[in-house]
PQR file with spaces between the fields and no chain letter, atoms N, CA, C, O and H, PARSE charges and radii, in Angstrom:
ATOM       1  N    MET     1      -2.620   41.110   10.790 -0.4000 1.5000
ATOM       2  CA   MET     1      -2.037   39.937   11.400 -0.0000 2.0000
ATOM       3  C    MET     1      -1.740   38.882   10.331  0.5500 1.7000
ATOM       4  O    MET     1      -0.698   38.227   10.378 -0.5500 1.4000
ATOM       5  N    GLU     2      -2.648   38.718    9.372 -0.4000 1.5000
ATOM       6  CA   GLU     2      -2.429   37.734    8.318 -0.0000 2.0000
ATOM       7  C    GLU     2      -1.204   38.067    7.479  0.5500 1.7000
ATOM       8  O    GLU     2      -0.508   37.163    7.017 -0.5500 1.4000
ATOM       9  H    GLU     2      -3.494   39.250    9.333  0.4000 1.0000
ATOM      10  N    ASN     3      -0.932   39.352    7.276 -0.4000 1.5000
ATOM      11  CA   ASN     3       0.247   39.744    6.507 -0.0000 2.0000
ATOM      12  C    ASN     3       1.528   39.376    7.242  0.5500 1.7000
ATOM      13  O    ASN     3       2.495   38.932    6.624 -0.5500 1.4000
ATOM      14  H    ASN     3      -1.497   40.086    7.651  0.4000 1.0000
ATOM      15  N    LYS     4       1.537   39.555    8.539 -0.4000 1.5000
ATOM      16  CA   LYS     4       2.733   39.284    9.329 -0.0000 2.0000
ATOM      17  C    LYS     4       3.009   37.786    9.466  0.5500 1.7000
ATOM      18  O    LYS     4       4.166   37.365    9.468 -0.5500 1.4000
ATOM      19  H    LYS     4       0.751   39.916    9.042  0.4000 1.0000
ATOM      20  N    PHE     5       1.960   36.989    9.580 -0.4000 1.5000
ATOM      21  CA   PHE     5       2.102   35.547    9.782 -0.0000 2.0000
ATOM      22  C    PHE     5       1.420   34.757    8.670  0.5500 1.7000
ATOM      23  O    PHE     5       0.697   33.799    8.943 -0.5500 1.4000
ATOM      24  H    PHE     5       1.020   37.331    9.579  0.4000 1.0000
ATOM      25  N    SER     6       1.640   35.142    7.448 -0.4000 1.5000
ATOM      26  CA   SER     6       0.948   34.514    6.319 -0.0000 2.0000
ATOM      27  C    SER     6       1.291   33.035    6.168  0.5500 1.7000
ATOM      28  O    SER     6       0.468   32.266    5.671 -0.5500 1.4000
ATOM      29  H    SER     6       2.228   35.920    7.226  0.4000 1.0000
ATOM      30  N    GLY     7       2.469   32.627    6.579 -0.4000 1.5000
ATOM      31  CA   GLY     7       2.877   31.231    6.444 -0.0000 2.0000
ATOM      32  C    GLY     7       2.102   30.269    7.320  0.5500 1.7000
ATOM      33  O    GLY     7       2.109   29.065    7.065 -0.5500 1.4000
ATOM      34  H    GLY     7       3.137   33.252    6.983  0.4000 1.0000
ATOM      35  N    LEU     8       1.436   30.772    8.345 -0.4000 1.5000
ATOM      36  CA   LEU     8       0.695   29.898    9.246 -0.0000 2.0000
ATOM      37  C    LEU     8      -0.541   29.296    8.596  0.5500 1.7000
ATOM      38  O    LEU     8      -1.011   28.240    9.022 -0.5500 1.4000
ATOM      39  H    LEU     8       1.431   31.750    8.552  0.4000 1.0000
ATOM      40  N    ALA     9      -1.065   29.938    7.590 -0.4000 1.5000
ATOM      41  CA   ALA     9      -2.267   29.440    6.931 -0.0000 2.0000
ATOM      42  C    ALA     9      -1.950   28.323    5.942  0.5500 1.7000
ATOM      43  O    ALA     9      -2.849   27.589    5.531 -0.5500 1.4000
ATOM      44  H    ALA     9      -0.684   30.795    7.243  0.4000 1.0000
ATOM      45  N    GLU    10      -0.685   28.187    5.559 -0.4000 1.5000
ATOM      46  CA   GLU    10      -0.301   27.163    4.599 -0.0000 2.0000
ATOM      47  C    GLU    10      -0.255   25.795    5.269  0.5500 1.7000
ATOM      48  O    GLU    10       0.072   25.671    6.449 -0.5500 1.4000
ATOM      49  H    GLU    10       0.045   28.783    5.893  0.4000 1.0000
ATOM      50  N    LYS    11      -0.590   24.774    4.485 -0.4000 1.5000
ATOM      51  CA   LYS    11      -0.526   23.416    5.002 -0.0000 2.0000
ATOM      52  C    LYS    11       0.940   23.020    5.159  0.5500 1.7000
ATOM      53  O    LYS    11       1.759   23.272    4.275 -0.5500 1.4000
ATOM      54  H    LYS    11      -0.855   24.875    3.527  0.4000 1.0000
ATOM      55  N    SER    12       1.259   22.403    6.284 -0.4000 1.5000
ATOM      56  CA   SER    12       2.635   21.972    6.510 -0.0000 2.0000
ATOM      57  C    SER    12       2.932   20.730    5.673  0.5500 1.7000
ATOM      58  O    SER    12       2.026   20.111    5.117 -0.5500 1.4000
ATOM      59  H    SER    12       0.594   22.199    7.002  0.4000 1.0000
ATOM      60  N    GLN    13       4.200   20.380    5.593 -0.4000 1.5000
ATOM      61  CA   GLN    13       4.613   19.232    4.808 -0.0000 2.0000
ATOM      62  C    GLN    13       4.115   17.946    5.441  0.5500 1.7000
ATOM      63  O    GLN    13       3.935   17.866    6.656 -0.5500 1.4000
ATOM      64  H    GLN    13       4.937   20.883    6.045  0.4000 1.0000
ATOM      65  N    GLU    14       3.895   16.939    4.605 -0.4000 1.5000
ATOM      66  CA   GLU    14       3.481   15.637    5.115 -0.0000 2.0000
ATOM      67  C    GLU    14       4.680   14.954    5.762  0.5500 1.7000
ATOM      68  O    GLU    14       5.788   15.002    5.229 -0.5500 1.4000
ATOM      69  H    GLU    14       4.041   17.004    3.618  0.4000 1.0000
ATOM      70  N    VAL    15       4.461   14.328    6.893 -0.4000 1.5000
ATOM      71  CA   VAL    15       5.527   13.614    7.589 -0.0000 2.0000
ATOM      72  C    VAL    15       5.725   12.270    6.897  0.5500 1.7000
ATOM      73  O    VAL    15       4.783   11.492    6.743 -0.5500 1.4000
ATOM      74  H    VAL    15       3.560   14.289    7.326  0.4000 1.0000
ATOM      75  N    MET    16       6.958   12.010    6.484 -0.4000 1.5000
ATOM      76  CA   MET    16       7.288   10.748    5.834 -0.0000 2.0000
ATOM      77  C    MET    16       8.000    9.858    6.848  0.5500 1.7000
ATOM      78  O    MET    16       8.903   10.307    7.554 -0.5500 1.4000
ATOM      79  H    MET    16       7.723   12.642    6.610  0.4000 1.0000
ATOM      80  N    ASP    17       7.586    8.591    6.915 -0.4000 1.5000
ATOM      81  CA   ASP    17       8.228    7.669    7.843 -0.0000 2.0000
ATOM      82  C    ASP    17       8.326    6.291    7.207  0.5500 1.7000
ATOM      83  O    ASP    17       7.671    6.008    6.204 -0.5500 1.4000
ATOM      84  H    ASP    17       6.853    8.226    6.342  0.4000 1.0000
ATOM      85  N    GLU    18       9.148    5.441    7.803 -0.4000 1.5000
ATOM      86  CA   GLU    18       9.356    4.091    7.289 -0.0000 2.0000
ATOM      87  C    GLU    18       8.826    3.021    8.242  0.5500 1.7000
ATOM      88  O    GLU    18       9.091    1.835    8.046 -0.5500 1.4000
ATOM      89  H    GLU    18       9.679    5.671    8.618  0.4000 1.0000
ATOM      90  N    GLY    19       8.091    3.423    9.259 -0.4000 1.5000
ATOM      91  CA   GLY    19       7.503    2.464   10.189 -0.0000 2.0000
ATOM      92  C    GLY    19       8.504    1.817   11.128  0.5500 1.7000
ATOM      93  O    GLY    19       8.370    0.638   11.456 -0.5500 1.4000
ATOM      94  H    GLY    19       7.877    4.386    9.418  0.4000 1.0000
ATOM      95  N    ALA    20       9.514    2.576   11.570 -0.4000 1.5000
ATOM      96  CA   ALA    20      10.575    2.025   12.414 -0.0000 2.0000
ATOM      97  C    ALA    20      10.081    1.583   13.789  0.5500 1.7000
ATOM      98  O    ALA    20      10.561    0.578   14.314 -0.5500 1.4000
ATOM      99  H    ALA    20       9.622    3.533   11.304  0.4000 1.0000
ATOM     100  N    ILE    21       9.155    2.293   14.370 -0.4000 1.5000
ATOM     101  CA   ILE    21       8.657    1.969   15.710 -0.0000 2.0000
ATOM     102  C    ILE    21       7.253    1.370   15.628  0.5500 1.7000
ATOM     103  O    ILE    21       7.003    0.277   16.136 -0.5500 1.4000
ATOM     104  H    ILE    21       8.766    3.109   13.943  0.4000 1.0000
ATOM     105  N    LEU    22       6.353    2.092   14.990 -0.4000 1.5000
ATOM     106  CA   LEU    22       4.971    1.627   14.838 -0.0000 2.0000
ATOM     107  C    LEU    22       4.751    1.201   13.391  0.5500 1.7000
ATOM     108  O    LEU    22       4.877    2.026   12.487 -0.5500 1.4000
ATOM     109  H    LEU    22       6.557    2.980   14.577  0.4000 1.0000
ATOM     110  N    PRO    23       4.427   -0.066   13.153 -0.5600 1.5000
ATOM     111  CA   PRO    23       4.189   -0.501   11.777  0.2800 2.0000
ATOM     112  C    PRO    23       2.923    0.156   11.217  0.5500 1.7000
ATOM     113  O    PRO    23       1.931    0.303   11.931 -0.5500 1.4000
ATOM     114  N    PRO    24       2.958    0.548    9.941 -0.5600 1.5000
ATOM     115  CA   PRO    24       1.807    1.220    9.340  0.2800 2.0000
ATOM     116  C    PRO    24       0.501    0.436    9.471  0.5500 1.7000
ATOM     117  O    PRO    24      -0.567    1.039    9.578 -0.5500 1.4000
ATOM     118  N    ALA    25       0.567   -0.878    9.464 -0.4000 1.5000
ATOM     119  CA   ALA    25      -0.649   -1.687    9.585 -0.0000 2.0000
ATOM     120  C    ALA    25      -1.366   -1.427   10.903  0.5500 1.7000
ATOM     121  O    ALA    25      -2.569   -1.662   11.021 -0.5500 1.4000
ATOM     122  H    ALA    25       1.435   -1.367    9.376  0.4000 1.0000
ATOM     123  N    LEU    26      -0.627   -0.946   11.886 -0.4000 1.5000
ATOM     124  CA   LEU    26      -1.204   -0.675   13.204 -0.0000 2.0000
ATOM     125  C    LEU    26      -2.058    0.583   13.216  0.5500 1.7000
ATOM     126  O    LEU    26      -3.034    0.656   13.963 -0.5500 1.4000
ATOM     127  H    LEU    26       0.350   -0.756   11.790  0.4000 1.0000
ATOM     128  N    TYR    27      -1.705    1.588   12.390 -0.4000 1.5000
ATOM     129  CA   TYR    27      -2.405    2.873   12.467 -0.0000 2.0000
ATOM     130  C    TYR    27      -3.090    3.315   11.177  0.5500 1.7000
ATOM     131  O    TYR    27      -3.922    4.221   11.213 -0.5500 1.4000
ATOM     132  H    TYR    27      -0.913    1.528   11.783  0.4000 1.0000
ATOM     133  N    GLU    28      -2.767    2.706   10.047 -0.4000 1.5000
ATOM     134  CA   GLU    28      -3.408    3.127    8.796 -0.0000 2.0000
ATOM     135  C    GLU    28      -4.897    2.802    8.833  0.5500 1.7000
ATOM     136  O    GLU    28      -5.301    1.723    9.266 -0.5500 1.4000
ATOM     137  H    GLU    28      -2.091    1.969   10.018  0.4000 1.0000
ATOM     138  N    GLY    29      -5.695    3.744    8.374 -0.4000 1.5000
ATOM     139  CA   GLY    29      -7.136    3.558    8.356 -0.0000 2.0000
ATOM     140  C    GLY    29      -7.814    3.932    9.666  0.5500 1.7000
ATOM     141  O    GLY    29      -9.024    3.761    9.812 -0.5500 1.4000
ATOM     142  H    GLY    29      -5.366    4.620    8.021  0.4000 1.0000
ATOM     143  N    THR    30      -7.034    4.445   10.627 -0.4000 1.5000
ATOM     144  CA   THR    30      -7.620    4.894   11.888 -0.0000 2.0000
ATOM     145  C    THR    30      -7.932    6.385   11.773  0.5500 1.7000
ATOM     146  O    THR    30      -7.878    6.947   10.679 -0.5500 1.4000
ATOM     147  H    THR    30      -6.050    4.583   10.508  0.4000 1.0000
ATOM     148  N    ARG    31      -8.249    7.009   12.862 -0.4000 1.5000
ATOM     149  CA   ARG    31      -8.543    8.447   12.849 -0.0000 2.0000
ATOM     150  C    ARG    31      -7.310    9.228   12.414  0.5500 1.7000
ATOM     151  O    ARG    31      -6.177    8.814   12.662 -0.5500 1.4000
ATOM     152  H    ARG    31      -8.293    6.552   13.751  0.4000 1.0000
ATOM     153  N    GLY    32      -7.544   10.350   11.771 -0.4000 1.5000
ATOM     154  CA   GLY    32      -6.464   11.160   11.220 -0.0000 2.0000
ATOM     155  C    GLY    32      -5.423   11.578   12.230  0.5500 1.7000
ATOM     156  O    GLY    32      -4.227   11.556   11.938 -0.5500 1.4000
ATOM     157  H    GLY    32      -8.464   10.686   11.570  0.4000 1.0000
ATOM     158  N    PHE    33      -5.867   11.965   13.429 -0.4000 1.5000
ATOM     159  CA   PHE    33      -4.894   12.418   14.427 -0.0000 2.0000
ATOM     160  C    PHE    33      -4.027   11.263   14.914  0.5500 1.7000
ATOM     161  O    PHE    33      -2.867   11.474   15.266 -0.5500 1.4000
ATOM     162  H    PHE    33      -6.838   11.983   13.666  0.4000 1.0000
ATOM     163  N    ILE    34      -4.567   10.050   14.940 -0.4000 1.5000
ATOM     164  CA   ILE    34      -3.772    8.888   15.345 -0.0000 2.0000
ATOM     165  C    ILE    34      -2.712    8.596   14.291  0.5500 1.7000
ATOM     166  O    ILE    34      -1.563    8.306   14.626 -0.5500 1.4000
ATOM     167  H    ILE    34      -5.510    9.879   14.654  0.4000 1.0000
ATOM     168  N    GLU    35      -3.093    8.672   13.019 -0.4000 1.5000
ATOM     169  CA   GLU    35      -2.126    8.472   11.937 -0.0000 2.0000
ATOM     170  C    GLU    35      -1.025    9.526   12.003  0.5500 1.7000
ATOM     171  O    GLU    35       0.151    9.205   11.830 -0.5500 1.4000
ATOM     172  H    GLU    35      -4.026    8.907   12.747  0.4000 1.0000
ATOM     173  N    SER    36      -1.395   10.772   12.249 -0.4000 1.5000
ATOM     174  CA   SER    36      -0.408   11.858   12.323 -0.0000 2.0000
ATOM     175  C    SER    36       0.584   11.636   13.456  0.5500 1.7000
ATOM     176  O    SER    36       1.791   11.778   13.262 -0.5500 1.4000
ATOM     177  H    SER    36      -2.350   11.033   12.390  0.4000 1.0000
ATOM     178  N    VAL    37       0.085   11.290   14.630 -0.4000 1.5000
ATOM     179  CA   VAL    37       0.970   11.084   15.778 -0.0000 2.0000
ATOM     180  C    VAL    37       1.877    9.874   15.543  0.5500 1.7000
ATOM     181  O    VAL    37       3.062    9.922   15.871 -0.5500 1.4000
ATOM     182  H    VAL    37      -0.896   11.175   14.787  0.4000 1.0000
ATOM     183  N    ALA    38       1.341    8.805   14.985 -0.4000 1.5000
ATOM     184  CA   ALA    38       2.149    7.612   14.717 -0.0000 2.0000
ATOM     185  C    ALA    38       3.264    7.927   13.720  0.5500 1.7000
ATOM     186  O    ALA    38       4.398    7.482   13.900 -0.5500 1.4000
ATOM     187  H    ALA    38       0.378    8.766   14.718  0.4000 1.0000
ATOM     188  N    LYS    39       2.953    8.688   12.674 -0.4000 1.5000
ATOM     189  CA   LYS    39       3.976    9.075   11.695 -0.0000 2.0000
ATOM     190  C    LYS    39       5.032    9.962   12.337  0.5500 1.7000
ATOM     191  O    LYS    39       6.218    9.837   12.031 -0.5500 1.4000
ATOM     192  H    LYS    39       2.032    9.050   12.527  0.4000 1.0000
ATOM     193  N    GLN    40       4.610   10.857   13.224 -0.4000 1.5000
ATOM     194  CA   GLN    40       5.562   11.728   13.919 -0.0000 2.0000
ATOM     195  C    GLN    40       6.468   10.918   14.844  0.5500 1.7000
ATOM     196  O    GLN    40       7.661   11.206   14.947 -0.5500 1.4000
ATOM     197  H    GLN    40       3.647   10.959   13.473  0.4000 1.0000
ATOM     198  N    ILE    41       5.920    9.919   15.513 -0.4000 1.5000
ATOM     199  CA   ILE    41       6.728    9.053   16.381 -0.0000 2.0000
ATOM     200  C    ILE    41       7.792    8.346   15.550  0.5500 1.7000
ATOM     201  O    ILE    41       8.971    8.357   15.903 -0.5500 1.4000
ATOM     202  H    ILE    41       4.951    9.685   15.430  0.4000 1.0000
ATOM     203  N    ASN    42       7.374    7.734   14.448 -0.4000 1.5000
ATOM     204  CA   ASN    42       8.323    7.022   13.590 -0.0000 2.0000
ATOM     205  C    ASN    42       9.379    7.955   13.020  0.5500 1.7000
ATOM     206  O    ASN    42      10.570    7.647   13.074 -0.5500 1.4000
ATOM     207  H    ASN    42       6.416    7.726   14.162  0.4000 1.0000
ATOM     208  N    ALA    43       8.962    9.086   12.480 -0.4000 1.5000
ATOM     209  CA   ALA    43       9.905   10.023   11.867 -0.0000 2.0000
ATOM     210  C    ALA    43      10.872   10.582   12.903  0.5500 1.7000
ATOM     211  O    ALA    43      12.053   10.762   12.607 -0.5500 1.4000
ATOM     212  H    ALA    43       7.995    9.336   12.436  0.4000 1.0000
ATOM     213  N    SER    44      10.393   10.858   14.108 -0.4000 1.5000
ATOM     214  CA   SER    44      11.268   11.371   15.167 -0.0000 2.0000
ATOM     215  C    SER    44      12.357   10.361   15.498  0.5500 1.7000
ATOM     216  O    SER    44      13.520   10.730   15.664 -0.5500 1.4000
ATOM     217  H    SER    44       9.433   10.712   14.349  0.4000 1.0000
ATOM     218  N    TYR    45      11.989    9.103   15.593 -0.4000 1.5000
ATOM     219  CA   TYR    45      12.974    8.066   15.898 -0.0000 2.0000
ATOM     220  C    TYR    45      13.946    7.881   14.729  0.5500 1.7000
ATOM     221  O    TYR    45      15.157    7.795   14.934 -0.5500 1.4000
ATOM     222  H    TYR    45      11.045    8.804   15.459  0.4000 1.0000
ATOM     223  N    GLU    46      13.420    7.821   13.521 -0.4000 1.5000
ATOM     224  CA   GLU    46      14.245    7.578   12.339 -0.0000 2.0000
ATOM     225  C    GLU    46      15.258    8.692   12.089  0.5500 1.7000
ATOM     226  O    GLU    46      16.326    8.444   11.529 -0.5500 1.4000
ATOM     227  H    GLU    46      12.436    7.891   13.355  0.4000 1.0000
ATOM     228  N    HIS    47      14.932    9.909   12.498 -0.4000 1.5000
ATOM     229  CA   HIS    47      15.810   11.058   12.249 -0.0000 2.0000
ATOM     230  C    HIS    47      16.493   11.554   13.525  0.5500 1.7000
ATOM     231  O    HIS    47      17.018   12.667   13.567 -0.5500 1.4000
ATOM     232  H    HIS    47      14.065   10.111   12.953  0.4000 1.0000
ATOM     233  N    ASN    48      16.478   10.706   14.574 -0.4000 1.5000
ATOM     234  CA   ASN    48      17.143   11.038   15.843 -0.0000 2.0000
ATOM     235  C    ASN    48      16.666   12.353   16.445  0.5500 1.7000
ATOM     236  O    ASN    48      17.472   13.133   16.952 -0.5500 1.4000
ATOM     237  H    ASN    48      16.051    9.803   14.540  0.4000 1.0000
ATOM     238  N    ILE    49      15.370   12.601   16.394 -0.4000 1.5000
ATOM     239  CA   ILE    49      14.806   13.836   16.941 -0.0000 2.0000
ATOM     240  C    ILE    49      14.046   13.488   18.224  0.5500 1.7000
ATOM     241  O    ILE    49      12.822   13.596   18.282 -0.5500 1.4000
ATOM     242  H    ILE    49      14.714   11.967   15.983  0.4000 1.0000
ATOM     243  N    PHE    50      14.778   13.076   19.232 -0.4000 1.5000
ATOM     244  CA   PHE    50      14.161   12.752   20.508 -0.0000 2.0000
ATOM     245  C    PHE    50      15.191   12.931   21.608  0.5500 1.7000
ATOM     246  O    PHE    50      16.395   12.932   21.348 -0.5500 1.4000
ATOM     247  H    PHE    50      15.773   12.988   19.185  0.4000 1.0000
ATOM     248  N    ASP    51      14.719   13.083   22.830 -0.4000 1.5000
ATOM     249  CA   ASP    51      15.603   13.229   23.979 -0.0000 2.0000
ATOM     250  C    ASP    51      16.000   11.851   24.483  0.5500 1.7000
ATOM     251  O    ASP    51      15.188   10.926   24.510 -0.5500 1.4000
ATOM     252  H    ASP    51      13.741   13.082   23.040  0.4000 1.0000
ATOM     253  N    GLU    52      17.248   11.728   24.878 -0.4000 1.5000
ATOM     254  CA   GLU    52      17.699   10.475   25.471 -0.0000 2.0000
ATOM     255  C    GLU    52      17.302   10.441   26.939  0.5500 1.7000
ATOM     256  O    GLU    52      17.212   11.478   27.596 -0.5500 1.4000
ATOM     257  H    GLU    52      17.908   12.479   24.856  0.4000 1.0000
ATOM     258  N    ALA    53      17.069    9.259   27.433 -0.4000 1.5000
ATOM     259  CA   ALA    53      16.745    9.114   28.855 -0.0000 2.0000
ATOM     260  C    ALA    53      17.988    9.430   29.676  0.5500 1.7000
ATOM     261  O    ALA    53      19.104    9.121   29.259 -0.5500 1.4000
ATOM     262  H    ALA    53      17.141    8.416   26.900  0.4000 1.0000
ATOM     263  N    PRO    54      17.801   10.040   30.832 -0.5600 1.5000
ATOM     264  CA   PRO    54      18.974   10.383   31.666  0.2800 2.0000
ATOM     265  C    PRO    54      19.697    9.165   32.194  0.5500 1.7000
ATOM     266  O    PRO    54      20.694    9.299   32.905 -0.5500 1.4000
């Protein structure tokens, strides 16, 4: 199984964001999962990776 899906064990790239929605001061120094989600929210908005409201 490891041979077939060897890429899953590698660490994924760090999400880079500019704080478009959530300012870094709001989440930096908090729990790791909160920082990750906040960066994903910002990066998703900054790169237009979200669904529009109907």
